C-alpha positions in Angstrom: 100.6 115.8 112.2 97.0 114.0 112.3 98.1 110.6 113.1 94.8 108.6 112.8 95.4 106.7 109.6 97.8 107.1 106.4 101.3 108.0 105.7 102.2 109.8 108.7 105.9 108.6 108.8 106.7 110.0 105.3 105.5 113.6 106.1 107.2 113.4 109.7 110.6 112.8 107.8 110.1 116.1 105.5 108.9 118.1 108.1 111.6 116.8 110.3 114.5 117.2 107.5 113.2 120.9 107.5 113.8 121.5 111.0 110.2 121.1 112.4 109.5 119.3 115.5 106.7 116.8 114.6 104.1 115.8 117.2 101.5 113.0 116.5 98.0 114.5 116.9 95.2 111.8 118.1 93.0 113.7 120.6 91.7 117.3 121.2 94.3 117.9 123.7 97.2 116.8 120.9 95.6 119.3 118.8 95.6 122.5 121.3 99.4 122.0 122.1 100.4 122.6 118.3 100.5 125.3 115.8 99.9 123.7 112.7 98.6 120.3 111.2 99.2 118.1 108.4 96.3 115.7 107.2 98.3 113.0 105.4 97.2 110.6 102.5 95.3 107.7 103.4 91.6 106.7 102.9 89.7 109.8 103.6 86.6 108.0 105.1 88.5 106.1 107.4 90.1 109.4 108.6 86.8 111.0 108.8 85.3 107.9 111.2 88.2 108.2 113.3 88.4 111.6 113.5 84.6 111.6 115.1 85.5 108.6 116.9 88.4 110.3 118.8 86.6 113.7 119.4 88.8 115.3 116.5 86.2 116.5 114.2 85.0 119.8 116.1 88.2 120.8 117.1 89.3 120.5 114.2 86.9 122.3 112.4 87.4 125.0 115.4 91.3 125.2 114.4 90.5 125.9 110.8 88.3 128.8 111.8 90.9 130.2 113.9 93.4 130.4 111.2 95.7 127.4 112.1 97.8 126.5 109.2 96.8 123.1 107.8 98.2 121.2 105.0 96.2 118.2 103.5 97.5 115.9 100.8 95.3 113.4 98.9 92.7 112.3 101.5 93.5 115.4 103.4 92.8 117.4 100.7 89.4 115.6 100.6 89.0 116.4 104.3 89.3 119.8 103.5 87.1 120.5 100.8 83.7 122.4 101.3 82.2 120.1 98.9 83.0 116.2 98.3 81.6 114.1 95.4 81.6 110.4 95.3 82.0 110.3 99.1 80.7 107.0 100.9 77.5 107.4 102.5 77.7 109.2 105.5 81.1 110.6 105.0 82.1 114.2 106.4 84.7 116.6 105.7 86.3 119.0 108.2 85.6 121.8 105.0 87.6 125.3 104.8 88.6 125.2 101.2 86.0 126.6 98.9 86.5 124.0 96.6 84.5 120.8 95.0 86.5 117.7 95.2 85.8 114.1 93.5 87.3 111.2 95.3 89.4 108.7 93.4 89.0 111.0 90.1 91.8 109.4 88.2 90.7 105.9 89.0 91.9 103.2 91.4 95.8 102.1 92.5 96.9 100.9 88.9 95.9 104.0 87.6 98.3 105.8 89.9 100.9 108.1 87.9 103.9 110.5 88.4 104.2 114.1 86.3 106.0 117.2 86.5 103.9 120.0 87.1 104.6 123.9 86.9 103.7 125.6 90.3 104.8 129.1 90.0 104.5 129.9 94.0 107.3 127.5 94.4 109.5 129.1 91.7 110.5 127.9 88.2 111.7 124.2 89.1 108.6 122.0 88.2 107.5 119.8 91.1 107.6 115.9 90.4 104.2 115.0 91.6 103.1 111.4 92.6 99.3 110.4 92.3 98.0 107.6 94.2 93.9 106.8 93.7 94.2 110.7 93.8 91.5 113.1 94.2 90.8 115.9 91.6 89.3 119.5 92.3 86.2 120.0 89.7 85.2 123.5 91.1 87.2 126.5 92.6 85.0 129.1 94.2 86.0 132.8 94.6 87.9 132.2 97.9 90.5 129.8 96.7 93.6 130.2 94.9 94.7 127.5 92.2 98.4 126.9 92.6 98.8 123.7 89.9 97.2 122.2 87.2 97.5 119.0 85.0 98.0 119.6 81.2 94.4 119.5 80.9 93.5 121.9 83.2 92.7 119.8 86.0 93.2 121.5 89.4 95.4 119.4 91.5 96.8 121.9 94.3 95.1 125.2 95.9 95.3 127.2 99.0 93.2 129.7 100.8 94.5 131.4 103.6 96.4 129.4 106.0 94.8 126.1 104.2 97.0 124.1 101.6 95.9 121.2 99.8 97.5 119.0 96.9 96.0 116.1 95.0 99.4 114.4 95.3 101.9 113.2 97.4 105.4 115.4 97.9 106.1 113.5 100.7 106.5 110.5 98.5 108.6 112.0 95.9 111.2 114.0 98.2 110.5 117.5 96.9 109.6 119.5 100.3 108.6 122.8 99.0 105.0 122.4 99.9 106.0 121.7 103.3 108.2 124.5 103.3 105.5 126.7 102.3 103.2 125.2 104.8 105.8 126.0 107.9 106.4 129.4 106.5 102.6 129.9 107.6 103.1 128.0 110.7 106.1 130.4 111.7 103.4 133.4 111.2 100.7 132.4 112.9 99.6 133.2 116.5 97.3 131.1 118.3 94.2 133.2 119.6 94.7 134.5 123.0 92.9 131.9 125.3 93.1 129.1 123.0 95.3 126.7 124.7 99.0 126.4 125.0 101.1 127.0 122.0 103.9 124.2 121.6 105.3 124.9 118.3 103.8 123.0 115.5 102.3 119.6 114.2 105.3 120.5 113.2 106.9 122.7 115.7 109.3 124.9 113.3 
């Protein structure tokens, strides 16, 4: 769990409920000891600045390149996108998802909303999604897979290899299926030889 800023506690509660051991990741040595990472919702520009200040940007990019399972919600989705629209000056992302994301695509806090989404990858039961100052995926490259859209076709959930991203906050609605999908990838991932200790996950399943 990247614990620089954002709703860390809510994600930790869901992951713990699924049987994972949660580790707070703030420094490169913390990242070297886990097998999966959740990038929580919060403020993407703040998380970006703190990641660089704590020397985390390059290690996270290296982890993405090595195939570490990573799940980003809201701000986390922005940080996993290869292309970000309406970013503040100097803002950077970790990248990895072949998508374009627009920050605050639905407006400010007062435009927050909830809706039910069809997510075939998670079964027939709809996912109740909570959008809070949420981003939207405006373009999807050939490497990424769309998992869910709003009724108007706006893409709000994607995955690509070991990377998973949602515009909304499953940790708020209490539906654990996206976190369970992430943990499935964590359990199936093996850290490359010589790439530091393997102590489970940010999240240890």
